[in-house]
N, C-alpha and C positions, 0 to 999 in steps of 0.2 A: 774784231771778228776774225780771228786766226785759229787754226787747229794747233793746239799745243800738246806736245808729248807724242803724238802719233806719227809725226812727219819730221824727218830730219832736214833742217833748213840751214843754209850758209848763215854766216854772220850778217847782221843786218847792216844796210849801207843808208846813207842819207841823201835825199833829195830834196830840191826846193820847188815848192809849188806856189807860184804867185807870192813869191819871197818868204813862204813859210817853210820851214824844215820838217820833212815827213820821213818816217823810218819805213823802209822796204827791204826787201830781199832781192838780191842780185838775181837776174834771170827770170824773175816773174814778169808778167806783162804790166805795163805801166797802168793800164785800166784796172787791173787787180789791185795794185797798190794803192791807188787812188780810192777805190771803193773800200778798201779795209780801213783807210784813214779817214772815211766818212765823207769824201768829197763826191758828190753825185751830179752837180750840174758842171759841165766842162765848157760850154759856150752858150750862146743866145742865137735863136734862128734869125735869118737876116731881115725878114719882113715884120714880123711880130714881136721880135725880141723875147719870145718865150723860152725858158730853159730847156736846154738839150743835154743829154747825158748818154751813157752807154746803151746800146740797143741790141745788135746782133752779136758783138764780142768775137767777130772773125773776119774783120776787114772789109765787109761788104758795103755797109750803109753810110759811113762816114760821119756818125753822129758823134764819135769821141775824138774829133780833131782837137788837137792841142798844139801849141808851138815848143819845140825843143830846138834851141840854138838858133832861132830865127826861121827854121822851117817848119812847116805843118806836117804833122804825122798823125796817124791814127794810134790812139793809146793802147788799143786792144792788141795791135801788132809790134809795139815797141818794147823790147826787154829793158828792165831797170838796169842801170849802171851807177856806180857812185858818183855823186857830183852832179847829176842831171839838173838843169834848170829848166822848169816847165812853166809856161804862162798858159792860163786858160782864157777863154773869152767870156767868162761866167759873170763878170761885173755888169751891172745894168747900165 
């Protein structure tokens, strides 16, 4: 789900999400890269363990929390960089 030919993008970089390599573009939001790769569930709710994903996409709701280098970050506010290793809480 990428716009091809109409937008000039930098060379793709590789990030790792839950041990799986994903192609993304440096500088785009991590949330956009995950969505484009088909990753919709980013964590589970603490009480009911229901799937949670992207909601506001502007850093207000905290629904897109993931782990990056051991720290929790909102995927919508984190720019993609080469070699990022992301861990979601999506597993049940």
